C-alpha positions in Angstrom: -32.0 -89.6 70.6 -35.4 -88.5 69.6 -37.6 -86.6 71.7 -39.8 -89.3 72.9 -36.6 -91.4 74.0 -35.3 -88.3 75.8 -38.5 -88.0 77.7 -38.8 -91.6 78.4 -35.2 -91.5 79.9 -36.0 -88.7 82.0 -39.1 -90.5 83.4 -37.3 -93.8 84.1 -34.6 -91.9 85.8 -36.9 -90.7 88.3 -38.4 -94.1 88.8 -41.9 -93.3 87.6 -44.1 -95.7 85.4 -46.4 -94.3 82.8 -49.3 -94.4 85.1 -47.4 -92.5 87.6 -46.9 -89.7 85.1 -50.4 -89.8 83.9 -51.6 -89.4 87.5 -49.3 -86.4 88.1 -50.0 -84.5 84.7 -53.6 -85.6 84.0 -52.4 -86.7 80.6 -54.2 -90.1 79.4 -51.6 -93.0 79.4 -52.2 -93.6 75.6 -51.0 -90.1 75.0 -47.9 -90.5 76.9 -46.9 -93.6 75.4 -47.4 -92.1 71.8 -45.1 -89.1 72.9 -42.4 -91.6 74.0 -42.8 -93.5 70.8 -42.7 -90.2 68.8 -46.1 -90.9 67.3 -47.5 -87.6 67.7 -50.1 -88.3 64.9 -51.9 -90.3 67.9 -52.3 -86.9 69.7 -54.8 -84.0 68.8 -53.2 -81.5 66.4 -51.8 -78.2 67.1 -52.1 -76.6 70.5 -52.9 -79.7 72.3 -49.6 -81.7 71.0 -47.4 -78.5 72.2 -49.2 -78.3 75.8 -48.7 -82.2 76.4 -45.1 -82.1 75.2 -44.6 -79.1 77.5 -46.2 -80.6 80.4 -44.3 -83.8 80.0 -40.9 -82.3 79.9 -41.6 -80.0 82.8 -42.9 -82.7 85.1 -39.8 -84.9 84.4 -37.4 -82.0 85.1 -36.2 -81.2 81.4 -36.3 -77.7 80.1 -39.6 -77.4 78.5 -38.7 -74.4 76.1 -35.8 -76.5 74.8 -37.6 -79.6 74.4 -40.6 -77.7 72.8 -38.2 -76.0 70.1 -36.6 -79.5 69.2 -40.2 -80.8 68.8 -41.2 -78.0 66.4 -38.2 -78.3 64.5 -38.8 -82.1 63.9 -42.5 -82.0 63.8 -44.0 -78.8 62.3 -47.6 -78.2 62.6 -49.8 -79.1 59.9 -52.3 -76.4 58.7 -55.5 -76.9 60.3 -58.5 -77.8 57.9 -61.7 -75.6 57.5 -64.5 -76.4 60.1 -66.7 -79.1 58.7 -70.4 -78.9 58.4 -71.2 -81.9 60.6 -68.6 -84.4 61.3 -65.1 -85.4 60.2 -62.3 -87.6 61.4 -59.0 -86.2 62.6 -60.9 -82.8 63.0 -59.8 -79.4 63.8 -59.4 -78.0 67.6 -59.9 -74.7 69.3 -57.3 -72.3 69.4 -55.7 -71.1 72.6 -57.4 -68.1 74.4 -55.2 -65.5 73.0 -56.1 -66.4 69.5 -59.8 -66.4 69.7 -61.9 -63.5 68.4 -64.1 -62.2 71.3 -67.1 -61.7 68.9 -67.9 -64.3 66.4 -69.7 -63.6 63.0 -72.9 -64.8 64.6 -72.6 -62.6 67.6 -72.1 -59.6 65.0 -75.2 -60.4 63.4 -77.1 -60.9 66.6 -75.9 -57.4 67.6 -77.0 -55.6 64.6 -80.4 -57.2 65.0 -80.8 -56.2 68.6 -79.7 -52.6 67.6 -82.1 -52.4 64.7 -84.8 -53.8 66.9 -84.1 -51.3 69.9 -84.0 -48.4 67.3 -87.8 -49.4 66.2 -89.1 -49.7 69.7 -87.7 -46.4 70.7 -89.1 -44.7 67.6 -92.6 -46.1 68.0 -92.5 -45.4 71.9 -91.5 -41.7 71.7 -93.6 -40.7 68.6 -96.4 -38.3 69.7 -99.9 -39.8 69.5 -103.0 -37.8 68.3 -106.2 -39.1 70.0 -109.2 -39.1 67.6 -112.0 -36.7 68.5 -115.3 -38.6 69.4 -118.4 -37.5 67.2 -121.2 -35.8 69.0 -124.2 -38.2 68.5 -127.3 -37.2 69.9 -129.4 -40.4 71.5 -132.3 -41.4 69.5 -135.4 -40.8 71.4 -137.0 -44.2 72.2 -140.5 -45.0 73.4 -140.8 -46.9 76.8 -142.0 -50.0 75.2 -138.8 -50.3 73.1 -136.7 -49.4 76.0 -138.3 -52.2 77.8 -138.1 -54.8 75.3 -134.1 -54.0 75.0 -133.7 -54.5 78.6 -135.0 -57.9 78.7 -133.0 -59.3 75.6 -130.0 -61.2 77.0 -126.5 -60.8 75.3 -125.5 -63.2 72.8 -123.1 -66.0 74.0 -121.1 -68.2 71.8 -121.1 -66.3 68.4 -118.5 -63.8 69.0 -117.1 -61.3 71.7 -114.7 -62.6 74.3 -116.0 -66.3 73.9 -114.9 -66.6 70.2 -111.8 -64.3 70.6 -110.1 -66.6 73.3 -109.4 -69.6 70.7 -108.1 -67.3 68.2 -105.7 -65.7 70.7 -104.6 -69.2 71.9 -103.9 -70.4 68.3 -101.8 -67.3 67.6 -99.4 -68.2 70.1 -96.0 -69.6 69.1 -93.7 -72.2 70.6 -90.0 -71.8 70.3 -87.9 -75.0 69.8 -86.5 -76.5 72.8 -82.8 -75.9 73.5 -80.2 -78.6 72.8 -79.1 -80.4 75.8 -76.1 -82.7 75.8 -74.9 -85.0 78.6 -71.5 -86.4 78.3 -70.2 -89.5 80.2 -66.6 -90.4 79.6 -65.8 -94.0 79.4 -61.9 -93.4 79.4 -59.3 -90.5 78.8 -60.6 -88.1 76.1 -60.2 -84.5 75.3 -63.2 -82.2 74.9 -63.4 -78.7 73.8 -66.9 -77.4 73.3 -68.7 -74.0 72.3 -72.6 -73.3 73.0 -73.8 -70.4 70.6 -70.5 -69.2 69.9 -69.3 -69.3 73.6 -66.5 -71.5 74.9 -68.2 -73.8 77.8 -65.7 -76.9 78.0 -61.8 -77.0 77.4 -60.2 -79.9 79.4 -59.1 -83.5 79.4 -61.8 -85.9 80.9 -61.0 -89.1 82.6 -63.2 -92.1 83.0 -66.4 -91.3 84.9 -66.2 -87.6 84.4 -69.7 -86.1 83.7 -70.3 -82.8 81.9 -73.7 -81.3 80.8 -74.2 -78.4 78.3 -76.9 -76.6 76.7 -77.3 -74.3 73.6 -80.4 -72.7 71.7 -78.7 -72.6 68.2 -75.5 -74.5 67.8 -73.2 -76.9 69.8 -69.8 -77.6 68.4 -67.6 -80.3 69.8 -64.0 -81.0 69.1 -63.2 -84.5 70.6 -59.7 -86.3 71.1 -59.9 -90.1 71.3 -63.7 -90.1 70.5 -63.8 -93.9 71.3 -64.3 -93.1 75.0 -66.8 -90.5 74.5 -70.5 -91.3 75.1 -73.5 -88.8 75.3 -77.0 -88.4 75.1 -78.8 -85.6 73.3 -82.0 -84.3 74.7 -82.3 -87.5 76.8 -81.6 -90.0 73.9 -78.7 -92.0 73.8 -76.1 -90.7 70.9 -74.5 -93.0 68.4 -70.9 -94.2 68.2 -68.9 -91.4 66.6 -65.5 -93.0 65.9 -63.2 -95.8 66.9 -60.7 -95.5 69.8 -57.9 -93.1 69.2 -59.8 -91.1 66.6 -60.3 -87.4 66.8 -63.6 -86.1 65.7 -65.3 -82.5 65.3 -69.1 -82.5 65.9 -71.7 -79.8 65.0 -75.1 -80.1 66.5 -78.1 -77.8 65.6 -81.9 -78.2 66.1 -82.1 -79.2 62.6 -79.6 -82.0 62.6 -79.3 -83.4 66.1 -81.7 -86.5 65.5 -79.0 -87.8 62.9 -76.6 -88.5 66.0 -79.1 -90.2 68.2 -79.1 -94.2 68.2 -82.7 -94.3 67.6 -82.6 -92.6 64.3 
C-alpha cells in the first residue's frame, strides 16, 4: 500500500471527507487529493511537502515520524534550483527558520556602508576647527554728501541674494523612488512565502478571500504555490496573470522591473 492510500484509508476510517480534513488542517483540498494519489509533484517542493505529509498523518492518527520516513525513502527531495532573476515555474521555496542565515549578503553590504558613513561623520564632527582671523580694515572716510546718497539707494531685488538662491536650493533637492507596495487577494487556496528587503514578512497558506499587503524599498521576492489562485496589485495597478492553476512561481520585484508585471504594461 502506498503512502497516499494509507493516509486515505486512515481518513475514511474516521468518517471524514477531504473537505472535513481540509478544514481541520488548513491544507487546500487540491493538495490533500494530490497526497492521496501519490502525486507529490503537484505540491510545493522540499519543506512544504514534508510539512503537509506530517500534518496529514498526525491529524488522522498515524505516526508522523514513520509516515514521513516512508515518504522520504520513496520520494527523495530534488535539489533546489538557483534563485531566478525574475520569474520561473516550479520555483524554489524558502527554507525553514533554522536554515536561514540571519544576515543576508545585502544586509552585510548595507552594514559596511553604514559603518563607513558613521566613521566619516564622527571624524568630521570631532576634528578641531580654527576660526580665520578677521583683518583689521579701517573705514574709508566719506563725505556727508556720499553718505546721504548711499542711504537713499534701495537694495537690488531679483538679481541675486536670497531671491536668486531659493530656486537653486529647490532644484538641488532629490526625490527618492517610491517604495514597492503589493496588495494580494487570494482567489482560492495558495501558498505564499515573501521577503521584503531581505526580511521574511509572509509565510503561510492563504484561503479564498484572504488579503495581504506588504511594502519594500529595494526588493520583494515572492514564492507562490498554486499561482492560478493568486491575484495582486503593484503600486495600485492590477498585476498580470502569473501562471496556470497548480503551477508554482517565484517572483522578484524591484523598482526597476515591477511595471513588467502590471496588466497595463
